[in-house]
C-alpha positions in Angstrom: 0.0 0.0 0.0 1.4 3.5 -0.9 2.6 5.7 2.0 0.2 8.2 3.4 1.0 11.8 2.4 1.7 14.6 4.9 -1.6 16.0 6.1 -3.1 18.2 8.7 -4.7 16.6 11.7 -8.4 15.7 12.0 -10.6 17.5 14.6 -10.2 14.6 17.0 -6.5 14.5 16.5 -6.1 18.2 17.1 -7.9 17.9 20.5 -5.6 15.1 21.5 -2.5 16.9 20.2 -3.3 19.9 22.5 -4.1 17.6 25.4 -0.7 15.9 25.0 1.0 19.2 24.6 -0.2 20.2 28.1 1.9 17.3 29.5 4.3 16.1 26.8 5.8 13.3 28.9 2.4 11.9 29.8 1.8 8.3 28.6 -1.9 8.5 29.4 -3.2 9.2 25.9 -3.0 5.6 24.7 -5.2 2.6 24.1 -3.8 -0.7 25.3 -5.0 -4.3 25.7 -3.6 -7.7 26.4 -5.0 -10.5 24.2 -4.8 -13.9 26.0 -4.5 -16.6 23.3 -5.1 -20.3 24.3 -3.7 -22.8 21.8 -0.7 -23.3 19.6 0.8 -20.1 18.0 3.5 -19.7 15.5 5.4 -16.6 16.5 7.0 -16.0 13.1 3.6 -16.2 11.4 2.1 -13.9 14.0 4.8 -11.3 13.4 4.2 -11.5 9.7 0.4 -11.0 10.2 1.0 -8.1 12.5 3.5 -6.5 10.1 1.1 -6.9 7.1 -1.7 -5.3 9.1 0.5 -2.3 10.0 1.4 -2.0 6.3 -2.3 -1.9 5.4 -3.1 0.8 7.9 -2.2 4.4 7.1 -2.6 5.5 10.7 0.0 3.2 12.0 2.6 4.4 9.5 2.7 8.0 10.6 4.5 10.3 12.9 3.3 13.7 14.0 5.3 16.9 14.6 4.8 20.6 14.9 5.5 22.7 11.8 5.2 26.5 11.0 1.7 25.5 9.6 0.7 23.7 12.7 1.0 20.0 13.6 1.3 17.7 10.6 1.3 13.9 9.9 4.2 12.5 8.0 4.9 8.9 6.8 7.3 6.8 8.7 9.1 3.7 7.4 8.1 0.5 9.2 11.0 -2.0 9.4 10.3 -5.7 9.0 10.1 -8.1 12.0 13.5 -8.7 13.6 14.9 -5.5 12.0 13.5 -2.7 14.1 9.8 -3.6 14.0 8.1 -2.5 17.3 7.3 -6.1 18.4 9.0 -7.7 21.4 8.8 -11.4 21.6 9.8 -13.7 24.5 9.1 -17.0 26.0 8.9 -16.7 29.8 8.5 -20.3 30.7 11.8 -20.5 32.6 11.2 -17.3 34.7 9.3 -18.7 37.6 6.0 -16.8 37.3 5.6 -16.0 33.6 2.4 -14.0 34.1 4.0 -11.7 36.7 7.0 -11.1 34.5 4.7 -10.2 31.5 2.5 -7.9 33.7 5.6 -6.1 35.0 6.8 -5.5 31.4 3.4 -4.2 30.4 3.2 -1.9 33.4 6.7 -0.5 32.6 5.7 0.1 28.9 2.4 1.8 29.9 4.4 4.3 31.9 6.5 5.3 28.9 5.5 8.1 26.6 5.6 7.9 22.8 8.0 10.0 20.7 5.4 11.5 18.4 7.9 13.2 16.1 9.9 10.0 15.6 7.2 7.4 15.5 5.9 4.8 15.1 2.9 5.4 17.5 2.5 1.8 18.5 4.2 -1.0 20.4 3.5 -4.7 20.6 4.8 -7.6 22.6 4.2 -11.4 22.4 4.9 -13.4 25.5 4.7 -17.2 25.7 3.5 -17.9 29.3 2.4 -21.5 29.0 2.8 -24.5 26.7 -0.3 -23.4 24.8 -0.9 -19.9 26.2 0.3 -16.6 24.9 -0.2 -12.9 25.8 -0.3 -10.4 23.0 0.2 -6.9 24.3 -0.7 -4.0 22.1 -0.5 -0.3 22.8 -1.1 2.6 20.4 -1.3 6.4 20.9 -4.8 7.7 20.5 -3.5 10.2 17.9 -3.2 7.2 15.6 -6.2 5.0 16.5 -9.3 5.3 18.5 -11.1 2.4 20.1 -12.9 1.4 16.9 -9.7 1.6 14.9 -7.9 -0.5 17.6 -10.5 -3.2 17.2 -10.2 -3.2 13.4 -6.5 -3.8 13.6 -6.9 -6.5 16.2 -9.4 -8.4 14.1 -7.3 -8.0 11.0 -4.2 -9.5 12.6 -6.2 -12.5 13.7 -7.8 -12.9 10.2 -4.4 -12.7 8.5 -2.8 -15.1 10.9 -5.6 -17.6 10.3 -5.4 -17.2 6.5 -1.6 -17.6 6.5 -1.8 -20.7 8.8 -4.2 -22.3 6.2 -1.8 -21.5 3.4 -4.4 -19.3 1.7 -4.2 -16.0 -0.1 -5.2 -13.2 2.4 -6.7 -11.1 -0.4 -7.0 -7.3 -0.5 -7.0 -5.3 2.6 -10.5 -4.5 4.0 -9.2 -1.1 5.3 -10.1 2.2 3.7 -7.6 5.1 3.4 -7.0 7.7 5.9 -7.4 10.4 3.2 -10.9 9.2 2.7 -11.6 9.7 6.4 -10.2 13.2 6.3 -12.2 14.1 3.1 -15.4 12.8 4.7 -14.8 15.0 7.8 -14.2 18.1 5.6 -17.4 17.4 3.7 -19.3 17.0 6.9 -18.1 20.2 8.5 -19.1 22.1 5.3 -22.5 20.5 4.9 -26.0 20.5 6.3 -25.3 17.6 8.7 -22.9 19.7 10.7 -25.4 22.5 11.0 -28.1 20.1 12.1 -25.9 18.5 14.7 -24.8 21.9 16.0 -28.5 23.0 16.3 -29.3 19.8 18.2 -26.5 20.2 20.8 -27.1 23.9 21.2 -30.8 23.2 22.0 -30.1 20.2 24.2 -27.5 22.1 26.4 -28.8 25.6 26.0 -28.9 26.2 29.8 -25.3 25.0 30.2 -26.1 22.3 32.7 -23.7 21.5 35.6 -21.9 18.1 35.3 -21.7 16.8 38.9 -18.9 14.4 39.8 -18.3 12.1 42.8 -15.2 14.1 43.7 -16.9 17.5 43.6 -13.8 19.2 42.2 -11.6 19.0 39.1 -7.9 18.4 38.4 -5.8 17.8 35.3 -5.7 14.2 34.0 -3.1 12.1 35.8 -0.4 10.2 33.9 -1.5 6.9 35.5 -5.0 6.4 36.9 -6.1 4.2 39.8 -8.1 1.1 38.9 -10.3 -1.3 40.8 -12.0 -4.2 39.1 -15.1 -6.3 39.9 -16.2 -9.5 38.2 -19.9 -10.1 38.3 -20.9 -13.7 38.1 -23.4 -15.3 35.7 -26.3 -15.2 38.2 -26.3 -11.5 38.8 -25.6 -10.8 35.1 -28.6 -12.9 34.2 -30.7 -10.9 36.6 -29.5 -7.7 35.0 -30.5 -9.2 31.6 -33.9 -10.0 33.0 -34.2 -6.4 34.3 -33.3 -5.1 30.8 -36.0 -7.4 29.2 -38.6 -6.1 31.8 -38.0 -2.5 30.8 -37.6 -3.3 27.1 -34.0 -2.2 26.9 -30.5 -3.6 26.6 -28.0 -4.4 29.4 -25.9 -1.3 28.5 -29.0 0.9 28.9 -29.7 -0.6 32.3 -26.1 0.0 33.4 -26.0 3.5 32.1 -29.2 4.2 34.0 -27.8 2.6 37.2 -24.7 4.8 36.9 -26.9 7.9 36.6 -28.9 6.9 39.7 -25.7 6.2 41.6 -24.2 9.6 40.7 -27.5 11.4 41.5 -27.8 9.7 44.9 -24.2 10.3 45.9 -24.2 14.0 44.9 -27.8 15.0 45.7 -28.3 16.1 42.1 -31.6 15.6 40.3 -29.8 15.8 36.9 -26.5 14.3 35.7 -24.4 14.6 32.6 -22.4 11.4 31.9 -19.7 11.2 29.3 -20.6 8.7 26.5 -17.8 7.5 24.3 -18.9 7.0 20.7 -17.3 6.1 17.5 -17.9 9.4 15.8 -18.5 7.4 12.6 -21.7 6.8 10.7 -20.8 6.0 7.0 -19.6 2.6 5.8 -16.5 4.3 4.5 -15.6 5.7 7.9 -16.3 2.4 9.7 -13.6 0.7 7.5 -10.8 3.1 8.2 -8.4 2.6 11.2 -7.9 6.2 12.5 -8.6 8.7 15.3 -12.2 9.9 15.1 -13.8 8.7 18.4 -15.5 11.2 20.7 -17.0 11.6 24.1 -20.4 13.4 24.1 -22.6 14.6 27.0 -25.5 12.3 28.0 -27.9 14.5 30.0 -30.3 12.6 32.2 -32.8 13.7 34.8 -33.2 11.7 37.9 -36.3 13.0 39.7 -37.4 11.8 43.1 -40.0 9.0 42.8 -39.2 8.1 39.2 -39.3 4.4 38.5 -36.3 2.6 37.0 -38.4 1.8 33.9 -39.1 5.5 33.4 -35.4 6.4 33.8 -34.3 3.6 31.5 -36.7 4.8 28.8 -35.1 8.3 29.1 -31.6 6.7 28.7 -32.6 4.8 25.6 -33.9 8.0 23.9 -30.9 10.1 25.0 -28.4 7.5 23.8 -30.3 7.2 20.5 -30.2 11.0 20.0 -26.5 11.2 20.9 -25.6 8.5 18.3 -27.6 10.3 15.7 -25.5 13.5 16.3 -22.2 11.9 17.2 -20.1 13.5 14.6 -20.3 16.9 16.3 -17.1 17.4 18.4 -17.2 18.2 22.1 -14.7 21.0 21.5 -17.3 22.6 19.2 -20.0 22.1 21.9 -17.8 23.9 24.4 -17.2 26.7 22.0 -20.9 27.1 21.2 -21.9 27.2 24.8 -19.0 29.5 25.8 -17.8 27.2 28.5 -14.7 28.4 30.3 -11.7 26.1 30.4 -12.2 24.9 34.0 -15.9 24.1 33.5 -16.7 20.4 32.9 -18.8 19.4 29.9 -19.5 15.9 31.4 -19.2 14.0 34.6 -18.0 10.4 34.9 -17.6 8.5 31.6 -19.2 5.1 31.0 -17.6 2.9 28.4 -19.3 -0.2 27.1 -17.5 -3.2 25.6 -18.9 -6.4 24.2 -17.3 -9.8 24.7 -17.7 -10.9 21.1 -14.8 -8.7 20.0 -12.3 -11.5 20.9 -11.2 -13.3 17.7 -9.7 -16.7 17.1 -6.2 -17.3 15.8 -6.3 -20.3 13.5 -8.8 -21.8 15.8 -7.1 -20.8 19.1 -9.6 -18.8 21.1 -8.7 -15.5 22.8 -9.8 -13.2 25.6 -9.2 -9.5 25.6 -8.1 -7.7 28.8 -8.4 -3.9 28.3 -5.6 -2.0 30.0 -6.0 1.6 29.1 -8.5 3.7 27.1 -7.0 7.2 27.2 -6.5 9.8 29.9 -8.8 9.9 32.9 -9.5 13.4 34.2 -12.2 12.3 36.7 -13.6 8.8 36.6 -14.3 6.2 33.9 -16.6 3.2 34.4 -15.8 0.5 31.8 -18.3 -2.4 31.5 -17.1 -5.4 29.6 -19.5 -8.2 28.8 -17.4 -11.3 28.9 -18.1 -14.1 26.4 -19.6 -17.5 26.9 -21.9 -16.4 29.8 -18.9 -15.5 32.0 -20.6 -12.4 33.4 -19.6 -8.8 33.5 -16.2 -7.2 34.3 -16.5 -3.7 35.7 -13.5 -1.4 35.9 -13.5 1.9 37.8 -10.6 4.1 36.6 -10.1 7.3 38.5 -7.8 10.3 38.7 -5.5 9.9 41.8 -5.5 13.6 42.2 -9.2 13.4 43.0 -9.7 10.0 44.6 -7.9 7.9 47.1 -7.9 4.1 46.5 -10.2 3.5 49.4 -12.7 6.1 48.0 -12.6 4.4 44.6 -13.3 1.0 46.1 -16.2 2.5 48.2 -17.7 4.0 45.1 -17.5 0.7 43.3 -19.0 -1.2 46.2 -22.0 1.2 46.3 -22.5 1.0 42.6 -22.5 -2.8 42.8 -24.9 -2.8 45.7 -27.2 -0.5 43.7 -27.1 -2.9 40.8 -28.2 -5.8 43.1 -31.0 -3.8 44.6 -32.3 -2.7 41.2 -32.2 -6.3 39.9 -34.3 -7.4 42.8 -36.9 -4.6 42.7 -40.0 -4.1 40.4 -38.7 -1.6 37.9 -42.3 -0.4 37.1 -43.3 0.5 40.7 -40.4 1.0 43.0 -38.6 4.3 43.0 -35.1 3.9 41.4 -33.6 6.4 43.9 -34.3 7.2 47.5 -35.8 10.6 48.3 -32.9 11.6 50.4 -29.5 12.1 48.7 -26.4 10.1 49.7 -28.2 6.8 50.4 -26.1 4.7 48.0 -26.3 1.4 49.7 -24.4 -0.4 52.4 -21.1 -2.1 52.7 -19.7 -5.1 50.8 -20.6 -7.3 53.8 -24.3 -6.3 53.4 -24.5 -7.6 49.8 -23.1 -11.1 50.4 -26.6 -12.7 50.4 -28.3 -13.9 47.2 -25.1 -14.8 45.5 -24.4 -11.4 44.3 -21.0 -10.6 45.9 -18.7 -9.9 43.0 -15.1 -10.9 42.8 -13.0 -7.8 42.9 -9.4 -7.1 42.5 -7.3 -4.0 42.9 -4.1 -3.3 41.0 -1.0 -4.6 42.8 2.7 -3.7 42.4 4.8 -6.5 40.9 8.6 -6.3 41.5 10.0 -8.0 38.5 13.0 -6.5 36.7 12.2 -5.7 33.0 15.8 -6.4 32.1 14.8 -10.1 32.0 12.7 -9.5 28.9 15.1 -8.2 26.2 14.6 -11.2 24.0 14.4 -11.4 20.2 11.9 -13.0 17.9 14.5 -15.4 16.6 15.3 -16.6 20.1 11.7 -17.2 20.8 11.2 -19.2 17.6 14.4 -21.3 18.2 13.5 -22.0 21.8 16.6 -20.3 23.1 14.9 -17.6 25.1 15.2 -19.3 28.4 18.9 -19.5 28.2 19.2 -15.9 26.8 17.0 -14.6 29.6 19.1 -16.2 32.3 22.2 -14.7 30.8 20.9 -11.2 30.2 19.3 -10.9 33.6 22.7 -10.3 35.1 24.9 -9.0 32.3 24.1 -5.3 32.7 22.5 -4.9 29.2 19.6 -2.5 28.9 16.5 -3.7 27.0 15.2 -1.5 24.3 12.3 -0.2 26.4 13.5 -1.2 29.8 15.3 0.6 32.6 19.1 0.4 32.9 20.2 -2.6 34.9 21.1 -0.4 37.8 17.6 1.0 38.0 15.2 -1.9 37.5 12.8 -1.2 40.4 9.3 -0.7 38.9 7.2 2.3 39.6 4.0 2.2 41.7 1.6 1.5 38.9 -2.1 1.3 39.5 -3.4 -0.1 36.2 -5.3 -3.3 36.2 -3.7 -6.2 34.3 -4.9 -9.7 33.6 
């Protein structure tokens, strides 16, 4: 595929560029995931599939730097695997606790900023942690890919690997060109659709509503957020599904409404404005292009005293539907139209919805996706991941450590989980969804043990494993020599490409959740 030409940034990229410029050394503006693959995997074939996918994606072959005409994107040469390609491969079978070693490497990488001017804006790693178990770590700056683009790339790698394993021709790339995405944005901003969207948002937010948060104050986004994770079992998840069916909605609608109730109860507000991440894409062309278009738009919901959960969920359904219809309008434009000062929040906590059917198979080997990062967190982000095969829900609460202590974050999650259980037990058509008095957000974890609804929760832990043990090449992995190499390099003073020097291998106190 020909190289992308130098080009100005899209509206979404400009917003991210300015956010990154406020803290150039921050690693927060990235999307990262760990794909756990169960089954045999050919590391060389995987590297080929990944390299081909990068070659098909304009957004992954770019670097970005400031020019006299503003920030511009320039093509960057992508070296082949084994010759500078940003893929680190290692077998960790001889290192005691392979998963702990892999998690330590990921944490170390998540704390390292990208060099935007040099590129590339992605990094990958492939770790063998069992005889038939692999961890594929992928991280990309959000200037290159949003969540939708990230998923497109993940699926294409799996598709190419499967095709190559079968000895078949992979055929033409399914991706569209980045230039097409930029042309579509220019046409939108010059057309009637832009005017219609602007009219909608101006009317919906004409009175400039307050956006309450659980912290009650604001702070710049931290470089590394806090995270606490809960795993809801199949029984409670089934009751949530039953509640959704009872109110003629979907499970995401139910959980969005529950978050609105939780925020209203905790803050004493009768109206909340959640942040709703959306693709920012509508056309078939835009949906085929890996790139940075995603957005976070305000979801304004009233939570009046005495309203039933069915009433509130119906409001959520309609509000989400309207936001999706007008999702191409940028939040920066909304702020400008409303005349909001820089310190004034447009939205409160964000709620991010993920579906478990995103995990592809690699030549028949099933996988599971563990989401590690989805951009900077300025307040709090609630990520809801529907796990496949009836395994229930995973709920991640990410928070800005400048606003929340770890114990506060855990308490907020406990109260949200308690609210979910009480809503699932109540009649959604008759019982009020929120108490008349604010602040009554449920009891403690000990009070929700009954009825089998206690979730399994984990908090991020520090793992003291020197990353110098992981400077292994793809060739060593494929030849089965990585164990010997790792033992030798662990003490020979060499510095891995993305590790600390051997004299400074102590990891930092990370708080991200990892598998």
